[in-house]
Backbone as JSON, one array per atom type, in Angstrom:
{
  "sequence": "MSNDLKNPTLKKPTIKIARRGLMMVLSSPSGAGKSTISRALLATDDALVMSVSATTRPKRPSESEGIDYYFMDDDAFSKLVNDGGMLEYATVFDHSYGTPREPVEQALATGQDVLFDVDWQGTQQLSEQARSDLVSIFILPPSMQELERRLYARAQDSDDVVKSRMAKAGSEISHYAEYDYILINEEINVTKSHVHAILEAERLKRDRSIGLGDFVRGLGIGQ",
  "N": [[85.5, 104.33, 75.79], [87.83, 102.41, 77.65], [87.31, 99.54, 79.85], [89.2, 99.5, 81.89], [89.86, 102.19, 82.21], [87.48, 103.21, 83.04], [87.14, 101.96, 85.49], [89.52, 102.27, 87.53], [90.45, 100.76, 89.64], [90.74, 98.15, 88.99], [93.23, 97.2, 88.24], [96.16, 96.4, 89.98], [99.03, 98.07, 91.28], [102.26, 97.09, 90.14], [104.82, 97.85, 90.47], [107.3, 98.04, 92.84], [108.76, 100.02, 95.19], [111.49, 100.26, 97.25], [111.25, 101.06, 100.69], [111.85, 102.8, 103.78], [110.75, 101.67, 106.92], [108.3, 102.95, 109.29], [107.74, 104.44, 112.53], [104.91, 104.27, 114.36], [103.03, 105.97, 116.69], [100.35, 105.58, 118.9], [98.49, 107.36, 121.12], [96.43, 108.01, 123.97], [94.0, 109.05, 126.43], [92.92, 106.59, 128.82], [90.27, 104.61, 127.67], [89.55, 106.08, 125.47], [89.73, 104.82, 123.03], [92.05, 103.85, 121.88], [93.23, 101.22, 122.13], [91.37, 99.57, 120.8], [91.55, 100.57, 118.2], [94.24, 100.03, 117.64], [94.28, 97.19, 117.69], [92.64, 96.66, 115.49], [94.14, 97.73, 113.36], [96.46, 96.11, 113.42], [95.35, 93.66, 112.84], [94.59, 93.83, 110.21], [96.66, 94.73, 108.62], [99.48, 93.64, 107.23], [101.98, 94.73, 107.07], [102.51, 96.01, 109.37], [103.66, 95.85, 112.66], [103.49, 95.1, 116.19], [105.29, 96.88, 118.62], [107.65, 95.34, 120.76], [108.2, 95.36, 124.14], [110.86, 95.61, 126.59], [111.27, 94.3, 129.89], [111.77, 94.34, 133.45], [110.24, 92.95, 135.19], [109.0, 89.84, 136.6], [108.42, 87.01, 134.47], [105.22, 85.95, 133.51], [103.26, 82.89, 133.7], [101.72, 82.58, 131.35], [103.0, 84.05, 129.43], [105.3, 84.76, 126.7], [108.72, 84.81, 125.8], [110.03, 87.46, 123.91], [107.71, 87.77, 122.52], [105.51, 88.64, 124.14], [107.04, 90.19, 125.94], [110.5, 91.24, 126.22], [112.28, 89.69, 128.56], [114.34, 90.63, 131.21], [117.04, 91.03, 133.61], [117.71, 93.51, 136.21], [120.33, 94.54, 135.92], [121.02, 93.96, 133.25], [119.08, 95.44, 131.91], [119.71, 98.06, 132.75], [122.26, 98.31, 131.63], [121.66, 98.27, 128.91], [120.23, 100.65, 128.7], [122.26, 102.51, 129.43], [124.04, 102.12, 127.37], [122.8, 103.26, 125.27], [120.86, 101.74, 124.08], [118.1, 101.73, 124.33], [115.08, 102.98, 123.1], [113.07, 104.26, 124.44], [112.11, 104.47, 127.88], [110.89, 103.59, 131.18], [110.1, 103.57, 134.71], [107.83, 101.65, 136.49], [105.92, 100.98, 139.23], [108.12, 99.79, 140.63], [109.31, 98.23, 138.7], [111.09, 98.12, 135.6], [110.45, 99.28, 132.28], [110.82, 99.27, 128.74], [111.71, 100.16, 125.32], [113.62, 98.25, 123.3], [116.21, 99.27, 121.11], [117.43, 97.88, 118.92], [115.75, 95.71, 117.73], [113.68, 97.27, 116.65], [115.02, 98.98, 114.86], [115.95, 97.07, 113.05], [113.54, 96.16, 111.98], [112.54, 98.52, 110.75], [114.48, 98.95, 108.78], [113.93, 96.97, 106.97], [111.6, 97.76, 105.84], [109.4, 97.38, 107.42], [106.71, 98.49, 109.42], [106.29, 99.83, 112.69], [104.26, 99.67, 115.49], [103.49, 101.61, 118.33], [102.42, 101.6, 121.67], [102.36, 103.9, 123.74], [102.64, 106.45, 126.32], [102.48, 110.08, 126.61], [104.97, 110.75, 127.65], [106.65, 108.64, 126.87], [106.41, 109.05, 124.15], [107.68, 111.51, 123.83], [110.33, 110.74, 124.37], [110.79, 108.93, 122.27], [110.61, 110.69, 120.15], [112.85, 112.28, 120.6], [114.85, 110.42, 120.14], [114.43, 109.32, 117.57], [113.26, 111.08, 115.55], [112.77, 111.47, 112.76], [111.73, 109.08, 111.92], [109.35, 108.86, 113.19], [105.82, 108.89, 113.6], [103.22, 110.41, 115.12], [100.15, 110.05, 116.82], [97.41, 111.36, 118.5], [94.6, 110.38, 120.28], [91.55, 111.78, 120.96], [88.74, 111.96, 123.21], [85.24, 112.57, 122.43], [84.04, 114.11, 124.39], [84.48, 114.81, 127.9], [82.52, 113.7, 129.44], [81.59, 111.64, 127.82], [83.87, 110.09, 127.73], [84.03, 109.2, 130.38], [81.65, 107.74, 130.46], [82.26, 105.67, 128.66], [84.32, 104.39, 130.02], [82.97, 103.35, 132.24], [81.21, 101.72, 130.85], [82.8, 99.67, 129.93], [83.02, 98.01, 132.06], [85.16, 97.07, 133.53], [86.56, 98.2, 135.57], [86.66, 99.41, 138.97], [84.7, 101.94, 140.72], [86.51, 103.68, 141.97], [88.84, 103.29, 140.46], [88.0, 104.17, 137.94], [87.55, 106.87, 138.53], [90.17, 107.6, 139.1], [91.37, 107.2, 136.6], [90.01, 109.14, 135.13], [90.88, 111.44, 136.38], [93.54, 111.39, 135.67], [93.33, 111.66, 132.94], [93.01, 114.35, 132.14], [95.59, 115.46, 132.48], [97.01, 113.93, 130.61], [95.74, 114.63, 128.18], [96.46, 117.28, 128.02], [98.87, 117.32, 126.71], [98.44, 117.17, 124.03], [99.24, 118.82, 121.9], [101.8, 118.12, 121.27], [101.82, 116.15, 119.42], [101.74, 114.77, 116.05], [99.34, 114.35, 114.69], [95.91, 114.82, 115.48], [93.06, 113.19, 116.49], [89.57, 113.06, 116.91], [87.74, 110.79, 118.54], [84.83, 110.13, 117.83], [83.22, 108.33, 116.47], [83.99, 105.04, 116.15], [84.65, 103.5, 113.82], [85.02, 105.42, 111.85], [87.2, 106.79, 112.92], [89.12, 104.74, 112.86], [89.44, 104.5, 110.08], [90.56, 106.97, 109.51], [93.01, 106.84, 110.87], [94.19, 104.78, 109.42], [94.37, 106.04, 106.93], [96.22, 108.05, 107.52], [98.47, 106.46, 108.06], [98.9, 105.25, 105.51], [99.44, 107.54, 103.95], [101.76, 108.53, 105.2], [103.52, 106.45, 104.66], [104.02, 106.89, 102.0], [105.64, 109.08, 101.83], [108.27, 110.97, 100.41], [110.85, 111.0, 101.59], [110.98, 108.56, 102.86], [111.1, 106.73, 100.87], [113.4, 104.87, 99.98], [114.27, 103.61, 97.74], [113.64, 105.19, 95.62], [115.36, 106.9, 94.19], [116.94, 105.13, 92.66], [114.93, 104.06, 91.05], [114.12, 106.33, 89.54], [116.51, 106.89, 88.2], [116.54, 104.66, 86.67], [114.65, 105.31, 84.81], [116.05, 106.77, 83.08], [116.68, 109.31, 83.77], [118.82, 111.94, 84.61], [121.11, 110.75, 83.73]],
  "CA": [[86.46, 104.28, 76.91], [88.04, 101.03, 78.08], [86.86, 99.22, 81.2], [90.26, 99.86, 82.83], [89.78, 103.62, 82.49], [86.25, 103.45, 83.79], [87.32, 101.45, 86.84], [90.98, 102.16, 87.71], [90.83, 99.86, 90.74], [90.86, 96.78, 88.5], [94.63, 96.84, 88.18], [96.97, 96.76, 91.12], [100.39, 98.42, 90.85], [103.24, 96.01, 90.25], [106.12, 98.45, 90.78], [107.58, 98.13, 94.26], [109.92, 100.84, 95.51], [111.91, 100.0, 98.63], [111.08, 102.19, 101.6], [112.16, 102.58, 105.18], [109.55, 101.62, 107.75], [108.07, 104.08, 110.19], [107.29, 104.17, 113.89], [103.63, 104.96, 114.6], [102.58, 106.02, 118.08], [98.97, 105.93, 119.23], [98.33, 107.69, 122.53], [95.12, 108.55, 124.34], [93.6, 108.67, 127.79], [92.25, 105.3, 128.89], [88.86, 104.65, 127.31], [89.29, 106.9, 124.27], [89.64, 103.97, 121.85], [93.38, 103.52, 121.34], [93.45, 99.77, 122.05], [90.5, 99.04, 119.75], [92.13, 100.97, 116.91], [95.49, 99.28, 117.47], [93.95, 95.81, 117.34], [92.11, 96.65, 114.13], [95.26, 97.96, 112.44], [97.33, 94.93, 113.4], [94.62, 92.53, 112.27], [94.32, 94.02, 108.78], [97.82, 95.27, 107.91], [100.62, 92.74, 107.42], [103.23, 95.5, 107.11], [102.56, 96.67, 110.67], [103.83, 94.94, 113.8], [103.49, 95.76, 117.48], [106.56, 96.95, 119.32], [107.78, 94.47, 121.93], [108.97, 96.04, 125.18], [111.65, 94.86, 127.57], [110.85, 94.58, 131.26], [112.5, 93.65, 134.52], [109.32, 92.2, 136.04], [109.03, 88.4, 136.32], [107.55, 86.49, 133.4], [104.04, 85.2, 133.94], [103.18, 81.59, 133.02], [101.08, 82.66, 130.03], [103.76, 84.95, 128.56], [106.4, 84.18, 125.92], [109.86, 85.68, 125.55], [110.12, 88.02, 122.58], [106.37, 87.98, 121.98], [104.86, 89.55, 125.07], [108.11, 91.09, 126.39], [111.85, 90.72, 126.4], [112.46, 89.68, 130.01], [115.75, 90.76, 131.58], [117.24, 91.48, 134.98], [117.97, 94.95, 136.36], [121.66, 94.89, 135.4], [120.98, 93.93, 131.79], [118.25, 96.58, 131.49], [120.49, 99.28, 132.98], [123.36, 98.35, 130.66], [121.08, 98.64, 127.63], [119.95, 102.08, 128.79], [123.52, 103.26, 129.46], [124.69, 101.97, 126.06], [121.96, 103.88, 124.23], [120.11, 100.69, 123.4], [116.66, 101.86, 124.55], [114.46, 104.14, 122.47], [112.33, 104.92, 125.52], [112.01, 103.59, 129.05], [110.3, 104.18, 132.39], [109.93, 102.67, 135.84], [106.45, 101.62, 136.96], [105.73, 100.04, 140.34], [109.39, 99.13, 140.96], [109.84, 97.47, 137.56], [111.42, 98.96, 134.45], [109.91, 98.92, 130.97], [111.42, 100.09, 127.71], [111.71, 99.64, 123.96], [114.98, 98.04, 122.78], [116.42, 99.92, 119.82], [117.87, 97.02, 117.83], [114.67, 95.07, 116.96], [112.94, 98.29, 115.91], [115.86, 99.39, 113.74], [115.95, 95.98, 112.07], [112.25, 96.17, 111.3], [112.45, 99.7, 109.89], [115.4, 98.78, 107.66], [113.33, 96.05, 105.99], [110.33, 98.31, 105.38], [108.32, 97.03, 108.34], [106.27, 99.57, 110.29], [106.2, 99.39, 114.08], [103.24, 100.39, 116.24], [103.83, 101.8, 119.74], [101.36, 101.99, 122.62], [103.07, 104.59, 124.81], [102.03, 107.7, 126.72], [103.16, 111.27, 126.1], [106.37, 110.74, 128.06], [107.33, 107.74, 125.96], [106.42, 109.69, 122.83], [108.75, 112.51, 123.86], [111.61, 110.06, 124.27], [110.92, 108.42, 120.91], [110.87, 111.84, 119.29], [114.25, 112.67, 120.8], [115.74, 109.37, 119.64], [114.22, 108.93, 116.16], [112.18, 111.95, 115.09], [112.46, 111.33, 111.34], [111.0, 107.84, 111.72], [108.18, 108.85, 114.06], [104.52, 109.48, 113.28], [102.5, 110.34, 116.39], [98.72, 110.35, 116.75], [96.72, 111.41, 119.8], [93.15, 110.14, 120.17], [90.75, 112.51, 121.94], [87.31, 111.61, 123.31], [84.4, 113.7, 122.01], [83.8, 114.91, 125.59], [84.9, 114.11, 129.12], [81.38, 112.92, 129.88], [81.57, 110.42, 127.02], [85.0, 109.27, 128.17], [83.62, 108.55, 131.62], [80.62, 106.74, 130.12], [82.92, 104.52, 128.04], [85.06, 103.67, 131.06], [82.01, 102.57, 133.0], [80.6, 100.73, 129.96], [83.71, 98.53, 129.79], [82.76, 97.17, 133.24], [86.42, 96.44, 133.91], [87.19, 98.9, 136.68], [85.83, 99.9, 140.06], [84.46, 103.38, 140.71], [87.75, 104.38, 142.33], [89.76, 103.22, 139.32], [87.48, 105.07, 136.91], [87.83, 108.24, 138.97], [91.62, 107.8, 138.94], [91.65, 107.34, 135.17], [89.48, 110.43, 134.69], [91.77, 112.47, 136.91], [94.78, 111.34, 134.88], [93.03, 112.0, 131.55], [93.26, 115.76, 131.88], [97.03, 115.66, 132.32], [97.42, 113.32, 129.34], [95.2, 115.43, 127.08], [97.17, 118.57, 127.96], [100.05, 117.18, 125.86], [97.98, 116.87, 122.67], [99.92, 119.63, 120.89], [103.11, 117.54, 120.97], [101.61, 115.07, 118.46], [101.62, 115.17, 114.66], [97.95, 114.28, 114.28], [94.93, 114.74, 116.56], [91.79, 112.66, 116.02], [88.51, 112.99, 117.91], [87.09, 109.5, 118.32], [83.39, 110.17, 118.06], [82.69, 107.09, 115.92], [85.22, 104.26, 116.09], [84.99, 103.08, 112.47], [85.55, 106.6, 111.15], [88.54, 107.04, 113.44], [89.98, 103.7, 112.31], [89.75, 104.83, 108.68], [91.46, 108.13, 109.51], [94.34, 106.36, 111.25], [94.7, 104.03, 108.27], [94.72, 107.02, 105.9], [97.48, 108.67, 107.95], [99.52, 105.47, 107.86], [99.17, 105.11, 104.08], [100.07, 108.77, 103.46], [103.12, 108.61, 105.73], [104.33, 105.47, 103.94], [104.32, 107.39, 100.66], [106.51, 110.26, 101.87], [109.48, 110.82, 99.59], [112.03, 110.71, 102.4], [110.99, 107.15, 103.27], [111.24, 105.9, 99.67], [114.84, 104.77, 99.8], [114.56, 103.08, 96.4], [113.11, 106.08, 94.6], [116.44, 107.4, 93.35], [117.28, 104.09, 91.68], [113.84, 103.98, 90.08], [114.18, 107.5, 88.64], [117.66, 106.69, 87.31], [116.14, 103.62, 85.7], [113.87, 105.97, 83.76], [116.99, 107.48, 82.24], [116.78, 110.7, 84.22], [120.05, 112.26, 85.3], [122.24, 109.94, 83.22]],
  "C": [[86.59, 102.84, 77.39], [87.54, 100.83, 79.5], [87.89, 99.62, 82.24], [90.2, 101.33, 83.2], [88.53, 103.96, 83.28], [86.4, 103.04, 85.25], [88.8, 101.23, 87.11], [91.39, 101.24, 88.84], [91.01, 98.42, 90.27], [92.3, 96.31, 88.51], [95.37, 97.29, 89.43], [98.39, 97.08, 90.66], [101.36, 97.27, 91.09], [104.63, 96.54, 90.59], [106.27, 98.6, 92.29], [108.87, 98.92, 94.47], [110.26, 100.64, 96.97], [111.72, 101.25, 99.48], [111.53, 101.8, 103.0], [110.85, 102.57, 105.96], [109.43, 102.84, 108.63], [107.62, 103.57, 111.56], [106.01, 104.97, 114.12], [103.24, 104.83, 116.07], [101.11, 106.37, 118.13], [98.91, 106.18, 120.73], [96.92, 108.22, 122.76], [94.92, 108.31, 125.82], [92.88, 107.33, 127.74], [90.77, 105.45, 128.59], [88.55, 105.42, 126.05], [89.3, 106.09, 122.98], [90.95, 103.51, 121.26], [93.57, 102.02, 121.14], [92.62, 99.13, 120.95], [91.07, 99.35, 118.37], [93.41, 100.19, 116.64], [95.22, 97.85, 117.03], [93.46, 95.71, 115.9], [93.22, 96.83, 113.1], [96.11, 96.71, 112.3], [96.66, 93.74, 112.73], [94.48, 92.63, 110.76], [95.53, 94.47, 107.98], [99.06, 94.43, 108.21], [101.95, 93.48, 107.52], [103.43, 96.21, 108.44], [102.69, 95.64, 111.78], [103.85, 95.76, 115.09], [104.88, 95.76, 118.08], [106.54, 96.03, 120.54], [108.69, 95.15, 122.94], [109.83, 95.07, 125.96], [111.16, 95.23, 128.96], [111.69, 93.79, 132.25], [111.54, 92.88, 135.44], [109.37, 90.72, 135.68], [108.05, 88.01, 135.22], [106.4, 85.7, 134.0], [103.92, 83.91, 133.14], [102.62, 81.66, 131.6], [101.89, 83.46, 129.01], [104.92, 84.23, 127.88], [107.47, 85.23, 125.68], [109.87, 86.14, 124.1], [108.78, 88.24, 121.9], [105.59, 88.96, 122.85], [105.85, 90.63, 125.54], [109.45, 90.42, 126.15], [112.12, 90.81, 127.91], [113.95, 89.72, 130.33], [115.86, 91.24, 133.03], [117.62, 92.96, 135.01], [119.3, 95.36, 135.74], [121.65, 94.95, 133.87], [120.17, 95.12, 131.25], [119.04, 97.88, 131.62], [121.62, 99.42, 131.97], [122.83, 98.78, 129.29], [120.76, 100.14, 127.6], [121.23, 102.89, 128.68], [124.25, 103.21, 128.13], [123.89, 102.6, 124.93], [121.1, 102.9, 123.48], [118.62, 100.71, 123.63], [116.14, 103.12, 123.85], [113.65, 104.94, 123.47], [112.24, 103.94, 126.66], [111.42, 104.35, 130.23], [110.25, 103.11, 133.46], [108.52, 102.8, 136.38], [106.32, 100.55, 138.03], [106.97, 99.16, 140.56], [109.95, 98.25, 139.85], [110.07, 98.41, 136.39], [110.84, 98.38, 133.16], [110.57, 99.81, 129.93], [111.38, 99.4, 126.36], [113.14, 99.48, 123.47], [115.11, 98.61, 121.37], [116.63, 98.92, 118.68], [116.74, 96.34, 117.06], [113.87, 96.07, 116.12], [113.73, 98.73, 114.69], [115.89, 98.32, 112.65], [114.65, 95.96, 111.28], [112.15, 97.34, 110.32], [113.31, 99.55, 108.64], [114.84, 97.86, 106.58], [111.98, 96.54, 105.48], [109.15, 97.95, 106.25], [107.99, 98.24, 109.21], [106.01, 99.02, 111.68], [105.22, 100.29, 114.83], [103.6, 100.43, 117.72], [102.6, 102.23, 120.53], [102.07, 102.6, 123.82], [102.36, 105.89, 125.14], [102.85, 108.88, 126.2], [104.63, 111.32, 126.49], [107.2, 109.82, 127.17], [107.45, 108.33, 124.57], [107.51, 110.75, 122.76], [110.11, 111.86, 123.69], [111.83, 109.51, 122.86], [111.23, 109.55, 119.94], [112.31, 112.31, 119.4], [115.22, 111.69, 120.15], [115.63, 109.14, 118.13], [113.11, 109.76, 115.53], [111.8, 111.71, 113.63], [111.67, 110.06, 111.04], [109.62, 107.85, 112.39], [106.96, 109.53, 113.45], [103.66, 109.32, 114.53], [101.06, 110.82, 116.24], [98.15, 110.34, 118.17], [95.23, 111.3, 119.56], [92.44, 110.85, 121.3], [89.34, 111.93, 122.03], [86.48, 112.8, 122.84], [84.03, 114.62, 123.17], [84.28, 114.12, 126.79], [83.76, 113.26, 129.66], [81.31, 111.59, 129.13], [82.72, 109.5, 127.41], [84.64, 108.51, 129.44], [82.59, 107.45, 131.35], [81.27, 105.48, 129.54], [83.7, 103.71, 129.08], [84.12, 102.81, 131.89], [81.4, 101.45, 132.15], [81.49, 99.51, 129.77], [83.52, 97.53, 130.92], [84.02, 96.4, 133.66], [86.99, 97.0, 135.21], [86.17, 99.3, 137.75], [85.61, 101.4, 139.93], [85.73, 104.16, 141.01], [88.74, 104.4, 141.18], [89.3, 104.14, 138.2], [87.76, 106.52, 137.27], [89.32, 108.57, 138.81], [91.98, 108.0, 137.47], [91.15, 108.68, 134.64], [90.37, 111.57, 135.17], [93.06, 112.54, 136.1], [94.55, 111.81, 133.44], [93.34, 113.45, 131.22], [94.72, 116.06, 131.66], [97.51, 115.11, 130.99], [96.97, 114.18, 128.16], [95.94, 116.75, 126.93], [98.4, 118.52, 127.06], [99.69, 116.94, 124.4], [98.8, 117.59, 121.6], [101.3, 119.1, 120.52], [103.03, 116.46, 119.89], [101.42, 115.61, 117.05], [100.17, 115.26, 114.22], [97.06, 114.16, 115.52], [93.61, 114.27, 115.95], [90.8, 112.63, 117.17], [87.7, 111.73, 117.62], [85.62, 109.55, 118.72], [82.74, 108.86, 117.6], [83.88, 106.21, 115.55], [85.61, 103.86, 114.67], [85.54, 104.23, 111.63], [86.97, 106.88, 111.62], [89.53, 106.0, 112.94], [90.39, 104.05, 110.88], [90.69, 106.02, 108.59], [92.88, 107.71, 109.89], [94.97, 105.59, 110.1], [95.15, 104.98, 107.16], [96.04, 107.72, 106.24], [98.64, 107.72, 107.7], [99.9, 105.34, 106.39], [99.88, 106.35, 103.53], [101.51, 108.87, 103.93], [104.04, 107.61, 105.04], [104.79, 105.98, 102.59], [105.23, 108.61, 100.66], [107.83, 109.98, 101.15], [110.68, 110.41, 100.42], [112.11, 109.26, 102.84], [111.18, 106.21, 102.08], [112.72, 105.78, 99.31], [115.23, 104.22, 98.43], [114.12, 104.0, 95.28], [114.19, 106.59, 93.65], [116.83, 106.4, 92.28], [116.2, 103.95, 90.63], [113.9, 105.11, 89.06], [115.36, 107.36, 87.69], [117.36, 105.63, 86.26], [115.27, 104.16, 84.58], [114.75, 106.73, 82.79], [117.16, 108.93, 82.59], [118.1, 110.89, 84.96], [121.26, 111.45, 84.83], [123.0, 110.74, 82.16]]
}
C-alpha cells in the first residue's frame, strides 16, 4: 500500500468549487462562553469575518469607522431601516444598533462567512430576512450554578450586575428551541471544536455550492 493511502492527510485538495458564504449566529447568556468561542474562530479561520454593526451613538476616540461600527445619525439609520437596508436592528439606551444588509450581502456573494453576536431577538430578525443563509447556534451553560460561578470568576461585574445577568439568562435560554444547533459548554475547547465542525459541515451543503453545477458539467454529465 502506498504512503498516500496509508495517510490520506498528506495531500490537500486542489479543486475549488465556488460557494456562497453563510451567516453564523452565536448566542448565549452572558458568561456561557460565546465571546471566547467567537474570538477563537476569528483568530483561526480566514474565511470568517465579524459582522460590523451600524449605530447612532457617538464614536469614541478609540473606535474606527467601518471597523468597530458604521456611525450614522438618526435620520440615516431610519432611512436604511425604511428602505429594507437593515438585516436586524434594535434600540438600546436611546441609541439604535443594526446590521446593514449591503456589506453582508457582498461578503456572502464572494464566499466569505459572516459571524454575528446577537441575541434571540436579533436572530429572529435575521431568520426572517435571510433564512437560507443563516446558521444559528445557542451556547448553554452546564448549569445555572456554573454560569453564576463563571460570571463572578470574570471579576468584571458587581454583585448587582451579576444578579441582573442571571435574571436575564433564564429568559434568553427559554428561546433555545429557535436555534439550529444547541451546544452545552462544559469544556471550552470541546465546544470550540464542535462549533468549528458545524461551520465546516454547513460550508459543504449542496445548496451553498454555487459552482457545483459547472463542475459536474465539466465531468461530462448531462451533456
